[in-house]
N, CA, C and O atoms as a Tinker XYZ file with bonds, in Angstrom:
   488  protein
     1  N    -21.043000  -14.400000    3.404000    73     2
     2  CA   -20.343000  -12.811000    3.821000    64     1     3
     3  C    -18.946000  -12.860000    3.865000    63     2     4     5
     4  O    -18.475000  -13.914000    4.292000    81     3
     5  N    -18.290000  -12.119000    3.582000    73     3     6
     6  CA   -17.166000  -11.513000    3.326000    64     5     7
     7  C    -16.500000  -11.207000    4.905000    63     6     8     9
     8  O    -17.399000  -10.415000    5.188000    81     7
     9  N    -15.582000  -11.207000    6.235000    73     7    10
    10  CA   -15.390000  -10.165000    6.961000    64     9    11
    11  C    -14.462000   -9.141000    6.197000    63    10    12    13
    12  O    -14.093000   -8.912000    5.046000    81    11
    13  N    -14.324000   -8.745000    7.236000    73    11    14
    14  CA   -13.039000   -7.293000    6.602000    64    13    15
    15  C    -12.178000   -7.440000    6.592000    63    14    16    17
    16  O    -11.608000   -6.416000    6.215000    81    15
    17  N    -11.226000   -8.548000    6.892000    73    15    18
    18  CA    -9.915000   -9.111000    6.286000    64    17    19
    19  C     -9.902000   -9.401000    5.105000    63    18    20    21
    20  O     -9.046000   -9.003000    4.315000    81    19
    21  N    -10.995000  -10.249000    4.784000    73    19    22
    22  CA   -11.742000  -10.333000    2.818000    64    21    23
    23  C    -11.900000   -8.882000    2.164000    63    22    24    25
    24  O    -11.437000   -8.364000    1.148000    81    23
    25  N    -12.803000   -8.426000    3.240000    73    23    26
    26  CA   -12.797000   -7.142000    1.426000    64    25    27
    27  C    -11.549000   -6.335000    1.798000    63    26    28    29
    28  O    -11.391000   -5.761000    0.721000    81    27
    29  N    -10.450000   -5.849000    2.658000    73    27    30
    30  CA    -9.242000   -5.784000    2.676000    64    29    31
    31  C     -7.959000   -6.457000    1.440000    63    30    32    33
    32  O     -6.991000   -5.916000    0.904000    81    31
    33  N     -8.517000   -7.818000    1.352000    73    31    34
    34  CA    -7.489000   -8.161000    1.000000    64    33    35
    35  C     -7.690000   -8.135000   -0.851000    63    34    36    37
    36  O     -6.820000   -7.983000   -1.708000    81    35
    37  N     -9.091000   -8.333000   -0.996000    73    35    38
    38  CA    -9.959000   -8.524000   -2.216000    64    37    39
    39  C     -9.196000   -6.693000   -2.371000    63    38    40    41
    40  O     -8.277000   -6.590000   -3.183000    81    39
    41  N     -9.509000   -5.744000   -1.802000    73    39    42
    42  CA    -9.209000   -4.527000   -1.915000    64    41    43
    43  C     -7.788000   -4.372000   -2.653000    63    42    44    45
    44  O     -7.670000   -3.680000   -3.664000    81    43
    45  N     -6.912000   -4.947000   -2.173000    73    43    46
    46  CA    -5.553000   -4.772000   -2.056000    64    45    47
    47  C     -4.793000   -5.434000   -3.642000    63    46    48    49
    48  O     -3.850000   -5.020000   -4.317000    81    47
    49  N     -5.815000   -6.749000   -3.813000    73    47    50
    50  CA    -5.916000   -7.596000   -4.906000    64    49    51
    51  C     -6.013000   -6.792000   -6.204000    63    50    52    53
    52  O     -5.130000   -6.614000   -7.043000    81    51
    53  N     -7.586000   -6.234000   -6.189000    73    51    54
    54  CA    -8.081000   -5.824000   -7.047000    64    53    55
    55  C     -7.045000   -4.155000   -7.789000    63    54    56    57
    56  O     -7.146000   -3.852000   -8.977000    81    55
    57  N     -6.064000   -3.245000   -6.682000    73    55    58
    58  CA    -5.756000   -2.863000   -6.911000    64    57    59
    59  C     -3.804000   -3.241000   -7.081000    63    58    60    61
    60  O     -2.962000   -2.342000   -7.095000    81    59
    61  N     -3.538000   -4.450000   -7.168000    73    59    62
    62  CA    -2.104000   -4.950000   -7.625000    64    61    63
    63  C     -2.256000   -5.059000   -9.143000    63    62    64    65
    64  O     -1.685000   -4.803000  -10.203000    81    63
    65  N     -3.212000   -5.518000   -8.690000    73    63    66
    66  CA    -3.752000   -6.047000  -10.557000    64    65    67
    67  C     -4.117000   -4.849000  -11.954000    63    66    68    69
    68  O     -4.058000   -4.937000  -13.180000    81    67
    69  N     -4.349000   -4.198000  -11.374000    73    67    70
    70  CA    -4.897000   -2.299000  -11.288000    64    69    71
    71  C     -3.836000   -2.071000  -11.857000    63    70    72    73
    72  O     -3.940000   -1.608000  -12.993000    81    71
    73  N     -2.927000   -2.220000  -11.499000    73    71    74
    74  CA    -1.385000   -1.003000  -11.156000    64    73    75
    75  C     -0.415000   -1.809000  -12.330000    63    74    76    77
    76  O      0.249000   -1.195000  -13.166000    81    75
    77  N     -0.470000   -3.346000  -12.220000    73    75    78
    78  CA     0.606000   -4.010000  -12.847000    64    77    79
    79  C     -0.071000   -4.070000  -14.403000    63    78    80    81
    80  O      0.791000   -3.934000  -15.272000    81    79
    81  N     -1.260000   -4.224000  -14.848000    73    79    82
    82  CA    -1.984000   -3.769000  -15.902000    64    81    83
    83  C     -1.958000   -2.417000  -16.806000    63    82    84    85
    84  O     -2.022000   -2.233000  -18.021000    81    83
    85  N     -1.809000   -1.352000  -15.426000    73    83    86
    86  CA    -1.562000   -0.191000  -16.177000    64    85    87
    87  C     -0.226000    0.033000  -16.564000    63    86    88    89
    88  O      0.167000    0.644000  -17.557000    81    87
    89  N      0.621000   -0.678000  -15.432000    73    87    90
    90  CA     2.058000   -0.599000  -15.784000    64    89    91
    91  C      2.539000   -1.068000  -17.105000    63    90    92    93
    92  O      3.310000   -0.362000  -17.756000    81    91
    93  N      2.097000   -2.308000  -17.573000    73    91    94
    94  CA     2.312000   -3.045000  -18.957000    64    93    95
    95  C      1.975000   -2.677000  -19.948000    63    94    96    97
    96  O      2.614000   -3.005000  -20.947000    81    95
    97  N      0.464000   -1.578000  -20.082000    73    95    98
    98  CA    -0.364000   -0.664000  -20.764000    64    97    99
    99  C      0.608000    0.639000  -21.181000    63    98   100   101
   100  O      0.515000    1.053000  -22.336000    81    99
   101  N      1.849000    1.509000  -19.946000    73    99   102
   102  CA     2.428000    2.653000  -20.266000    64   101   103
   103  C      3.739000    1.995000  -20.793000    63   102   104   105
   104  O      4.481000    2.419000  -21.679000    81   103
   105  N      3.809000    1.306000  -20.338000    73   103   106
   106  CA     5.344000    0.479000  -21.054000    64   105   107
   107  C      5.695000    0.036000  -22.522000    63   106   108   109
   108  O      6.700000    0.119000  -23.227000    81   107
   109  N      3.941000   -0.663000  -22.733000    73   107   110
   110  CA     3.915000   -0.427000  -24.059000    64   109   111
   111  C      3.471000    0.771000  -25.015000    63   110   112   113
   112  O      3.011000    0.617000  -26.146000    81   111
   113  N      3.715000    2.151000  -24.288000    73   111   114
   114  CA     3.968000    3.123000  -24.947000    64   113   115
   115  C      4.955000    3.843000  -25.206000    63   114   116   117
   116  O      5.183000    4.832000  -25.902000    81   115
   117  N      5.478000    3.213000  -24.563000    73   115   118
   118  CA     7.016000    3.515000  -24.108000    64   117   119
   119  C      6.895000    4.784000  -23.283000    63   118   120   121
   120  O      7.404000    5.851000  -23.627000    81   119
   121  N      6.268000    4.622000  -22.293000    73   119   122
   122  CA     6.457000    5.424000  -21.111000    64   121   123
   123  C      6.924000    4.607000  -19.503000    63   122   124   125
   124  O      6.246000    4.203000  -18.558000    81   123
   125  N      8.043000    4.621000  -19.715000    73   123   126
   126  CA     9.005000    3.852000  -19.072000    64   125   127
   127  C      8.744000    4.209000  -17.250000    63   126   128   129
   128  O      8.512000    3.559000  -16.231000    81   127
   129  N      9.006000    5.997000  -17.736000    73   127   130
   130  CA     8.946000    5.802000  -16.085000    64   129   131
   131  C      8.005000    6.474000  -15.308000    63   130   132   133
   132  O      8.024000    6.885000  -14.148000    81   131
   133  N      6.769000    6.507000  -16.641000    73   131   134
   134  CA     4.987000    6.002000  -15.270000    64   133   135
   135  C      4.871000    4.740000  -15.119000    63   134   136   137
   136  O      4.374000    4.353000  -14.062000    81   135
   137  N      5.310000    3.714000  -16.163000    73   135   138
   138  CA     5.183000    2.307000  -16.179000    64   137   139
   139  C      6.394000    1.837000  -14.999000    63   138   140   141
   140  O      6.691000    0.642000  -14.984000    81   139
   141  N      6.884000    2.497000  -14.305000    73   139   142
   142  CA     8.261000    2.162000  -13.201000    64   141   143
   143  C      7.185000    2.831000  -12.448000    63   142   144   145
   144  O      6.385000    1.992000  -12.033000    81   143
   145  N      6.828000    4.216000  -12.072000    73   143   146
   146  CA     5.698000    4.370000  -10.881000    64   145   147
   147  C      4.374000    3.424000  -10.566000    63   146   148   149
   148  O      4.219000    3.300000   -9.351000    81   147
   149  N      3.778000    3.004000  -11.040000    73   147   150
   150  CA     2.396000    2.106000  -11.347000    64   149   151
   151  C      3.397000    1.042000  -10.517000    63   150   152   153
   152  O      2.825000    0.422000   -9.621000    81   151
   153  N      4.914000    0.742000  -10.724000    73   151   154
   154  CA     5.084000   -1.027000   -9.764000    64   153   155
   155  C      5.302000   -0.297000   -8.852000    63   154   156   157
   156  O      4.538000   -0.655000   -7.956000    81   155
   157  N      6.171000    0.923000   -8.364000    73   155   158
   158  CA     6.231000    0.947000   -7.339000    64   157   159
   159  C      5.121000    0.925000   -6.625000    63   158   160   161
   160  O      5.220000    0.459000   -5.490000    81   159
   161  N      3.718000    1.438000   -7.112000    73   159   162
   162  CA     2.650000    1.322000   -6.457000    64   161   163
   163  C      1.910000    0.042000   -6.029000    63   162   164   165
   164  O      1.356000   -0.183000   -4.953000    81   163
   165  N      2.026000   -0.750000   -7.115000    73   163   166
   166  CA     1.720000   -2.037000   -6.983000    64   165   167
   167  C      2.509000   -2.375000   -5.550000    63   166   168   169
   168  O      1.817000   -2.633000   -4.565000    81   167
   169  N      3.977000   -2.371000   -5.444000    73   167   170
   170  CA     4.596000   -3.214000   -4.458000    64   169   171
   171  C      4.312000   -2.826000   -3.383000    63   170   172   173
   172  O      4.323000   -3.647000   -2.467000    81   171
   173  N      3.920000   -1.298000   -3.083000    73   171   174
   174  CA     3.038000   -0.674000   -1.372000    64   173   175
   175  C      2.049000   -1.806000   -1.488000    63   174   176   177
   176  O      1.887000   -2.408000   -0.427000    81   175
   177  N      1.403000   -2.210000   -2.434000    73   175   178
   178  CA    -0.195000   -2.485000   -2.335000    64   177   179
   179  C      0.478000   -4.068000   -1.759000    63   178   180   181
   180  O      0.052000   -4.516000   -0.694000    81   179
   181  N      1.405000   -4.741000   -2.451000    73   179   182
   182  CA     1.496000   -5.878000   -2.018000    64   181   183
   183  C      2.399000   -6.454000   -0.679000    63   182   184   185
   184  O      2.305000   -7.606000   -0.257000    81   183
   185  N      3.280000   -5.418000   -0.113000    73   183   186
   186  CA     3.652000   -5.010000    0.931000    64   185   187
   187  C      2.877000   -5.596000    2.015000    63   186   188   189
   188  O      3.294000   -6.472000    2.774000    81   187
   189  N      1.344000   -4.883000    2.049000    73   187   190
   190  CA     0.279000   -4.583000    2.657000    64   189   191
   191  C     -0.393000   -5.861000    3.065000    63   190   192   193
   192  O     -0.641000   -6.500000    4.088000    81   191
   193  N     -0.532000   -5.910000    2.030000    73   191   194
   194  CA    -1.233000   -7.579000    1.349000    64   193   195
   195  C     -0.130000   -9.071000    2.282000    63   194   196   197
   196  O     -0.482000  -10.204000    2.611000    81   195
   197  N      0.515000   -8.732000    2.355000    73   195   198
   198  CA     1.616000   -9.730000    3.196000    64   197   199
   199  C      1.561000   -9.497000    4.283000    63   198   200   201
   200  O      1.831000  -10.337000    5.142000    81   199
   201  N      1.117000   -8.038000    4.597000    73   199   202
   202  CA     0.897000   -7.511000    6.622000    64   201   203
   203  C     -0.234000   -8.353000    6.664000    63   202   204   205
   204  O     -0.556000   -9.022000    7.646000    81   203
   205  N     -0.813000   -8.312000    5.624000    73   203   206
   206  CA    -2.232000   -8.844000    6.256000    64   205   207
   207  C     -2.526000  -10.340000    6.591000    63   206   208   209
   208  O     -3.425000  -11.042000    7.055000    81   207
   209  N     -1.683000  -10.400000    6.259000    73   207   210
   210  CA    -1.981000  -12.616000    5.677000    64   209   211
   211  C     -1.178000  -12.673000    7.541000    63   210   212   213
   212  O     -1.633000  -13.355000    8.459000    81   211
   213  N      0.593000  -11.353000    7.663000    73   211   214
   214  CA     1.045000  -11.902000    8.666000    64   213   215
   215  C      0.094000  -11.692000    9.956000    63   214   216   217
   216  O      0.174000  -12.392000   10.965000    81   215
   217  N     -0.838000  -10.602000    9.774000    73   215   218
   218  CA    -1.477000  -10.414000   10.873000    64   217   219
   219  C     -2.711000  -11.748000   11.100000    63   218   220   221
   220  O     -2.944000  -12.319000   12.165000    81   219
   221  N     -3.254000  -11.964000   10.001000    73   219   222
   222  CA    -3.431000  -13.632000   10.846000    64   221   223
   223  C     -2.751000  -14.572000   10.895000    63   222   224   225
   224  O     -3.198000  -15.715000   10.988000    81   223
   225  N     -1.850000  -14.355000   10.856000    73   223   226
   226  CA    -0.995000  -15.654000   11.683000    64   225   227
   227  C     -0.640000  -15.430000   13.280000    63   226   228   229
   228  O     -0.869000  -16.087000   14.296000    81   227
   229  N      0.088000  -14.079000   12.982000    73   227   230
   230  CA    -0.159000  -13.373000   14.368000    64   229   231
   231  C     -1.240000  -13.397000   15.522000    63   230   232   233
   232  O     -1.253000  -13.565000   16.741000    81   231
   233  N     -1.820000  -13.232000   14.865000    73   231   234
   234  CA    -3.464000  -12.830000   15.675000    64   233   235
   235  C     -4.277000  -13.841000   15.835000    63   234   236   237
   236  O     -5.126000  -13.966000   16.717000    81   235
   237  N     -4.020000  -14.567000   14.986000    73   235   238
   238  CA    -5.750000  -15.783000   14.208000    64   237   239
   239  C     -6.839000  -15.203000   14.260000    63   238   240   241
   240  O     -6.658000  -14.387000   13.356000    81   239
   241  N     -8.372000  -14.897000   14.833000    73   239   242
   242  CA    -9.305000  -15.277000   14.723000    64   241   243
   243  C     -9.485000  -13.633000   15.251000    63   242   244   245
   244  O    -10.542000  -13.108000   14.901000    81   243
   245  N     -8.573000  -12.820000   16.032000    73   243   246
   246  CA    -8.800000  -11.606000   16.870000    64   245   247
   247  C     -9.441000  -11.276000   16.017000    63   246   248   249
   248  O     -9.555000  -12.343000   15.415000    81   247
   249  N    -10.103000  -10.416000   15.344000    73   247   250
   250  CA   -10.347000   -9.079000   14.843000    64   249   251
   251  C     -9.856000   -8.189000   15.305000    63   250   252   253
   252  O     -9.063000   -7.462000   14.708000    81   251
   253  N    -10.225000   -8.048000   16.491000    73   251   254
   254  CA    -9.331000   -6.390000   16.867000    64   253   255
   255  C     -7.967000   -6.607000   16.744000    63   254   256   257
   256  O     -7.268000   -5.727000   16.240000    81   255
   257  N     -7.534000   -7.548000   17.093000    73   255   258
   258  CA    -5.635000   -7.840000   17.133000    64   257   259
   259  C     -5.333000   -7.561000   16.164000    63   258   260   261
   260  O     -4.578000   -6.633000   15.875000    81   259
   261  N     -5.769000   -8.176000   15.574000    73   259   262
   262  CA    -5.544000   -8.451000   13.623000    64   261   263
   263  C     -5.728000   -6.777000   12.830000    63   262   264   265
   264  O     -5.099000   -6.360000   11.858000    81   263
   265  N     -6.713000   -6.119000   13.563000    73   263   266
   266  CA    -6.703000   -4.896000   12.982000    64   265   267
   267  C     -5.212000   -4.073000   14.002000    63   266   268   269
   268  O     -4.070000   -3.613000   14.025000    81   267
   269  N     -5.878000   -4.255000   14.370000    73   267   270
   270  CA    -4.584000   -3.163000   15.143000    64   269   271
   271  C     -2.979000   -3.183000   15.114000    63   270   272   273
   272  O     -2.103000   -2.361000   15.384000    81   271
   273  N     -3.014000   -4.930000   14.515000    73   271   274
   274  CA    -1.549000   -5.219000   14.326000    64   273   275
   275  C     -1.086000   -4.845000   13.003000    63   274   276   277
   276  O      0.119000   -4.843000   12.753000    81   275
   277  N     -2.270000   -4.414000   11.828000    73   275   278
   278  CA    -2.059000   -3.859000   10.531000    64   277   279
   279  C     -1.932000   -2.413000   10.777000    63   278   280   281
   280  O     -1.075000   -1.691000   10.269000    81   279
   281  N     -3.073000   -1.961000   11.793000    73   279   282
   282  CA    -2.522000   -0.408000   11.837000    64   281   283
   283  C     -1.221000    0.050000   12.169000    63   282   284   285
   284  O     -0.608000    0.953000   11.601000    81   283
   285  N     -0.822000   -0.677000   13.188000    73   283   286
   286  CA     0.681000   -0.619000   13.642000    64   285   287
   287  C      1.925000   -0.215000   12.323000    63   286   288   289
   288  O      2.755000    0.689000   12.231000    81   287
   289  N      1.463000   -1.657000   11.207000    73   287   290
   290  CA     2.401000   -1.450000   10.807000    64   289   291
   291  C      2.023000   -0.628000    9.773000    63   290   292   293
   292  O      2.901000   -0.601000    8.910000    81   291
   293  N      0.620000    0.372000    9.393000    73   291   294
   294  CA     0.388000    1.002000    8.935000    64   293   295
   295  C      0.996000    2.383000    8.816000    63   294   296   297
   296  O      0.834000    3.320000    8.035000    81   295
   297  N      1.801000    2.151000    9.941000    73   295   298
   298  CA     2.157000    3.644000   10.878000    64   297   299
   299  C      3.524000    3.815000   10.801000    63   298   300   301
   300  O      4.271000    4.771000   10.594000    81   299
   301  N      3.699000    2.252000   11.092000    73   299   302
   302  CA     5.455000    2.171000   10.985000    64   301   303
   303  C      6.493000    2.415000    9.881000    63   302   304   305
   304  O      7.521000    3.086000    9.793000    81   303
   305  N      5.739000    1.522000    9.001000    73   303   306
   306  CA     6.359000    1.294000    7.534000    64   305   307
   307  C      6.020000    2.727000    7.096000    63   306   308   309
   308  O      7.202000    3.072000    7.093000    81   307
   309  N      5.351000    3.884000    6.711000    73   307   310
   310  CA     5.686000    4.673000    6.337000    64   309   311
   311  C      6.993000    5.236000    6.736000    63   310   312   313
   312  O      7.953000    5.048000    5.989000    81   311
   313  N      7.165000    6.035000    8.045000    73   311   314
   314  CA     8.041000    6.540000    8.550000    64   313   315
   315  C      8.981000    6.414000    7.804000    63   314   316   317
   316  O      9.472000    7.449000    7.355000    81   315
   317  N      9.474000    5.298000    7.469000    73   315   318
   318  CA    10.995000    5.401000    6.569000    64   317   319
   319  C     10.911000    6.083000    5.386000    63   318   320   321
   320  O     11.748000    6.961000    5.179000    81   319
   321  N      9.817000    5.789000    4.324000    73   319   322
   322  CA    10.178000    5.901000    3.717000    64   321   323
   323  C      9.589000    7.897000    3.467000    63   322   324   325
   324  O      9.812000    8.457000    2.394000    81   323
   325  N      8.805000    8.712000    4.761000    73   323   326
   326  CA     9.256000    9.501000    4.696000    64   325   327
   327  C     10.518000   10.134000    5.432000    63   326   328   329
   328  O     10.506000   11.362000    5.519000    81   327
   329  N     11.361000    9.606000    5.853000    73   327   330
   330  CA    12.693000    9.835000    5.906000    64   329   331
   331  C     13.258000    9.826000    4.665000    63   330   332   333
   332  O     13.831000   10.844000    4.276000    81   331
   333  N     13.194000    8.813000    3.946000    73   331   334
   334  CA    13.928000    8.824000    2.724000    64   333   335
   335  C     13.711000   10.074000    1.647000    63   334   336   337
   336  O     14.553000   10.600000    0.920000    81   335
   337  N     12.154000   10.401000    1.807000    73   335   338
   338  CA    11.772000   11.829000    0.841000    64   337   339
   339  C     12.646000   12.862000    1.701000    63   338   340   341
   340  O     13.669000   13.397000    1.274000    81   339
   341  N     12.158000   13.042000    2.829000    73   339   342
   342  CA    13.351000   14.149000    3.438000    64   341   343
   343  C     14.993000   14.267000    2.773000    63   342   344   345
   344  O     15.588000   15.218000    2.268000    81   343
   345  N     15.422000   12.742000    3.052000    73   343   346
   346  CA    16.572000   12.715000    2.670000    64   345   347
   347  C     17.133000   13.164000    0.891000    63   346   348   349
   348  O     18.095000   13.751000    0.395000    81   347
   349  N     16.064000   12.584000    0.466000    73   347   350
   350  CA    15.777000   13.491000   -1.113000    64   349   351
   351  C     16.328000   14.462000   -1.304000    63   350   352   353
   352  O     17.329000   14.881000   -1.884000    81   351
   353  N     14.715000   15.121000   -0.137000    73   351   354
   354  CA    15.010000   16.667000   -0.902000    64   353   355
   355  C     16.507000   17.074000   -0.325000    63   354   356   357
   356  O     17.327000   17.480000   -1.148000    81   355
   357  N     16.689000   17.026000    0.345000    73   355   358
   358  CA    18.035000   17.847000    1.030000    64   357   359
   359  C     19.137000   17.098000   -0.109000    63   358   360   361
   360  O     20.271000   17.170000    0.364000    81   359
   361  N     19.133000   16.574000   -1.133000    73   359   362
   362  CA    19.965000   16.124000   -1.725000    64   361   363
   363  C     19.571000   16.620000   -3.133000    63   362   364   365
   364  O     20.272000   16.425000   -4.127000    81   363
   365  N     18.366000   17.291000   -3.136000    73   363   366
   366  CA    17.942000   17.069000   -4.539000    64   365   367
   367  C     17.323000   16.522000   -4.933000    63   366   368   369
   368  O     16.859000   17.070000   -5.933000    81   367
   369  N     16.718000   15.098000   -4.664000    73   367   370
   370  CA    17.415000   14.049000   -5.484000    64   369   371
   371  C     15.019000   13.905000   -5.818000    63   370   372   373
   372  O     14.145000   13.411000   -5.105000    81   371
   373  N     14.936000   14.776000   -7.480000    73   371   374
   374  CA    13.460000   14.977000   -6.951000    64   373   375
   375  C     12.896000   13.474000   -7.795000    63   374   376   377
   376  O     11.714000   13.462000   -8.136000    81   375
   377  N     13.868000   12.100000   -8.143000    73   375   378
   378  CA    13.305000   11.372000   -8.998000    64   377   379
   379  C     12.882000   10.139000   -7.328000    63   378   380   381
   380  O     11.933000    9.537000   -6.825000    81   379
   381  N     14.027000   10.343000   -7.153000    73   379   382
   382  CA    13.127000   10.060000   -5.584000    64   381   383
   383  C     12.124000   10.069000   -4.650000    63   382   384   385
   384  O     11.379000    9.183000   -4.231000    81   383
   385  N     12.291000   11.698000   -4.304000    73   383   386
   386  CA    11.488000   12.639000   -3.678000    64   385   387
   387  C     10.041000   12.117000   -4.393000    63   386   388   389
   388  O      9.094000   11.756000   -3.696000    81   387
   389  N      9.991000   12.124000   -5.935000    73   387   390
   390  CA     8.721000   11.541000   -6.562000    64   389   391
   391  C      7.555000    9.953000   -5.804000    63   390   392   393
   392  O      6.479000    9.739000   -5.246000    81   391
   393  N      9.081000    9.084000   -6.460000    73   391   394
   394  CA     8.765000    7.691000   -5.544000    64   393   395
   395  C      8.540000    7.456000   -4.662000    63   394   396   397
   396  O      7.942000    6.387000   -4.533000    81   395
   397  N      8.816000    8.192000   -3.528000    73   395   398
   398  CA     8.615000    8.323000   -1.822000    64   397   399
   399  C      6.937000    9.113000   -1.952000    63   398   400   401
   400  O      5.835000    8.828000   -1.484000    81   399
   401  N      7.294000    9.870000   -2.560000    73   399   402
   402  CA     5.405000   10.293000   -2.606000    64   401   403
   403  C      4.273000    9.469000   -3.054000    63   402   404   405
   404  O      3.100000    9.544000   -2.690000    81   403
   405  N      4.973000    8.435000   -4.151000    73   403   406
   406  CA     3.580000    7.771000   -4.563000    64   405   407
   407  C      3.500000    6.605000   -3.759000    63   406   408   409
   408  O      2.464000    5.965000   -3.582000    81   407
   409  N      4.590000    6.343000   -3.283000    73   407   410
   410  CA     4.827000    5.283000   -1.717000    64   409   411
   411  C      3.136000    5.780000   -0.702000    63   410   412   413
   412  O      2.074000    5.192000   -0.496000    81   411
   413  N      3.812000    7.406000   -0.233000    73   411   414
   414  CA     3.112000    8.021000    0.696000    64   413   415
   415  C      1.766000    8.120000    0.837000    63   414   416   417
   416  O      1.203000    7.811000    1.887000    81   415
   417  N      0.864000    8.761000   -0.693000    73   415   418
   418  CA     0.391000    8.536000   -1.122000    64   417   419
   419  C     -0.570000    7.133000   -1.061000    63   418   420   421
   420  O     -1.651000    7.087000   -0.474000    81   419
   421  N      0.189000    5.755000   -1.953000    73   419   422
   422  CA    -0.627000    4.844000   -2.020000    64   421   423
   423  C     -0.915000    4.424000   -0.575000    63   422   424   425
   424  O     -2.050000    3.976000   -0.414000    81   423
   425  N     -0.077000    4.475000    0.586000    73   423   426
   426  CA    -0.348000    3.976000    1.682000    64   425   427
   427  C     -1.418000    5.066000    2.281000    63   426   428   429
   428  O     -1.772000    4.711000    3.405000    81   427
   429  N     -2.062000    6.342000    1.840000    73   427   430
   430  CA    -3.294000    7.275000    2.306000    64   429   431
   431  C     -4.168000    6.235000    1.569000    63   430   432   433
   432  O     -5.109000    5.626000    2.078000    81   431
   433  N     -3.804000    6.140000    0.524000    73   431   434
   434  CA    -5.694000    5.243000    0.299000    64   433   435
   435  C     -5.787000    3.917000    1.228000    63   434   436   437
   436  O     -6.722000    3.761000    2.013000    81   435
   437  N     -4.950000    3.164000    1.105000    73   435   438
   438  CA    -4.776000    1.983000    1.981000    64   437   439
   439  C     -5.206000    2.389000    3.441000    63   438   440   441
   440  O     -5.652000    1.603000    4.277000    81   439
   441  N     -5.012000    3.676000    3.607000    73   439   442
   442  CA    -5.714000    3.673000    5.326000    64   441   443
   443  C     -7.211000    4.461000    5.053000    63   442   444   445
   444  O     -8.232000    4.341000    5.731000    81   443
   445  N     -7.109000    4.877000    4.456000    73   443   446
   446  CA    -8.607000    5.351000    3.949000    64   445   447
   447  C     -9.706000    3.673000    3.787000    63   446   448   449
   448  O    -10.354000    3.028000    4.612000    81   447
   449  N     -9.569000    3.586000    3.013000    73   447   450
   450  CA   -10.308000    2.103000    3.133000    64   449   451
   451  C    -10.300000    1.181000    3.379000    63   450   452   453
   452  O    -11.163000    0.367000    3.050000    81   451
   453  N     -8.737000    0.826000    4.453000    73   451   454
   454  CA    -9.390000    0.329000    5.582000    64   453   455
   455  C    -10.275000    0.971000    7.051000    63   454   456   457
   456  O    -10.665000    0.435000    8.088000    81   455
   457  N    -10.331000    2.212000    6.572000    73   455   458
   458  CA   -10.981000    2.830000    7.392000    64   457   459
   459  C    -12.753000    2.535000    7.228000    63   458   460   461
   460  O    -13.648000    2.296000    8.037000    81   459
   461  N    -12.695000    2.684000    5.859000    73   459   462
   462  CA   -14.127000    2.550000    5.313000    64   461   463
   463  C    -14.503000    1.122000    6.033000    63   462   464   465
   464  O    -15.155000    1.032000    7.073000    81   463
   465  N    -13.995000    0.083000    5.320000    73   463   466
   466  CA   -14.196000   -1.277000    5.739000    64   465   467
   467  C    -14.109000   -1.653000    6.842000    63   466   468   469
   468  O    -14.709000   -2.706000    7.055000    81   467
   469  N    -13.425000   -1.077000    7.934000    73   467   470
   470  CA   -13.627000   -1.226000    9.069000    64   469   471
   471  C    -14.667000   -0.767000   10.229000    63   470   472   473
   472  O    -15.019000   -1.248000   11.307000    81   471
   473  N    -15.063000    0.680000    9.303000    73   471   474
   474  CA   -16.738000    1.233000    9.834000    64   473   475
   475  C    -17.482000    0.658000    9.149000    63   474   476   477
   476  O    -18.555000    0.426000    9.707000    81   475
   477  N    -17.400000    0.325000    8.200000    73   475   478
   478  CA   -18.950000   -0.685000    7.461000    64   477   479
   479  C    -19.588000   -1.625000    8.479000    63   478   480   481
   480  O    -20.794000   -1.871000    8.485000    81   479
   481  N    -18.632000   -2.180000    9.413000    73   479   482
   482  CA   -18.792000   -3.346000   10.150000    64   481   483
   483  C    -18.659000   -3.586000   11.118000    63   482   484   485
   484  O    -18.349000   -4.713000   11.504000    81   483
   485  N    -18.882000   -2.421000   11.973000    73   483   486
   486  CA   -18.631000   -1.698000   13.369000    64   485   487
   487  C    -19.521000   -1.298000   13.660000    63   486   488
   488  O    -19.602000   -0.677000   14.720000    81   487
């Protein structure tokens, strides 16, 4: 049986693969901007896959501590993206706003999936 950490890791890996595959398809169709947006999405999943590994190193086998560590990062990191989005908005940088928005949407998906996984097993 796979624990919460394993399910979350599997989910993140699947999303990374999906985004990379989609990015290549879009690039092949000469839709470079959309392909790059998929890369941005993949990067967010990779960041949180790394944080999940860090949670295990920092917290060991303590599920509650790992969950707390991970969720803390899920809150902290996007705060920078929100600030970046607001700055881009002030400067009328539509592309930067779009990229920050993709990151924020992706983190919402990760948060939702985390909640689902943790509620299944508690």
